[in-house]
C-alpha positions as CSV (number, residue, x, y, z in Angstrom):
1,M,-1.3,8.1,6.9
2,Q,2.1,9.7,7.0
3,A,3.9,6.8,5.3
4,V,1.8,7.4,2.2
5,E,1.9,11.2,2.4
6,S,5.7,11.1,2.3
7,Q,5.8,9.3,-1.0
8,P,6.3,11.3,-4.2
9,A,2.9,12.3,-5.7
10,D,4.1,12.3,-9.2
11,H,5.1,8.6,-9.3
12,A,2.5,5.8,-9.6
13,G,3.3,2.2,-8.8
14,I,5.9,2.9,-6.0
15,R,7.2,-0.4,-4.6
16,L,6.3,-1.1,-1.0
17,T,9.5,-2.8,0.0
18,D,11.1,0.2,1.7
19,I,8.1,1.5,3.6
20,P,8.2,-0.1,7.0
21,A,5.3,1.9,8.4
22,L,3.0,0.0,6.0
23,T,4.3,-3.5,6.8
24,D,2.1,-4.1,9.8
25,L,-1.0,-3.0,8.0
26,L,-0.4,-4.9,4.7
27,D,1.3,-8.0,5.9
28,S,-0.8,-11.2,5.6
29,R,-1.3,-10.9,9.4
30,G,-2.1,-7.2,9.3
31,A,-5.5,-5.6,9.3
32,I,-5.7,-5.2,5.5
33,G,-3.4,-8.0,4.4
34,A,-5.3,-10.6,6.5
35,L,-8.5,-9.9,4.4
36,V,-6.5,-10.6,1.2
37,A,-4.7,-13.6,2.7
38,R,-8.0,-15.2,3.6
39,H,-8.8,-15.5,-0.1
40,L,-5.3,-15.8,-1.7
41,G,-3.3,-17.6,1.1
42,A,-0.9,-16.7,3.8
43,R,2.0,-16.3,1.4
44,T,0.3,-13.3,-0.1
45,R,2.3,-10.1,0.1
46,P,2.0,-6.5,-1.3
47,V,4.3,-5.7,-4.1
48,R,3.1,-2.3,-5.4
49,M,1.1,0.7,-4.3
50,I,-0.5,3.1,-6.8
51,L,-1.0,6.6,-5.7
52,F,-3.8,8.6,-7.4
53,D,-4.2,12.4,-7.1
54,K,-8.0,12.7,-6.9
55,S,-8.0,16.3,-5.9
56,T,-10.4,18.8,-7.5
57,A,-7.4,20.4,-9.2
58,T,-6.6,17.3,-11.2
59,N,-10.1,16.1,-12.0
C-alpha cells in the first residue's frame, strides 16, 4: 500500500493521525477496524503503526 510505503523505514511506531489513506481501512467501520471493533467496541481507533523491515538484508 502506497500510504505505508511512503513512511520512513527507519522509524518504528509512527502515529497514524496524519495518514488519511489508512483511515477508511482502519476506522471502526473499515475492513480491518471493524474486526477489532467487534471485540473492543465501536469507539476503538488506531493510534500507532509499527513498521518492521523483514527483508533478507536485515534478517
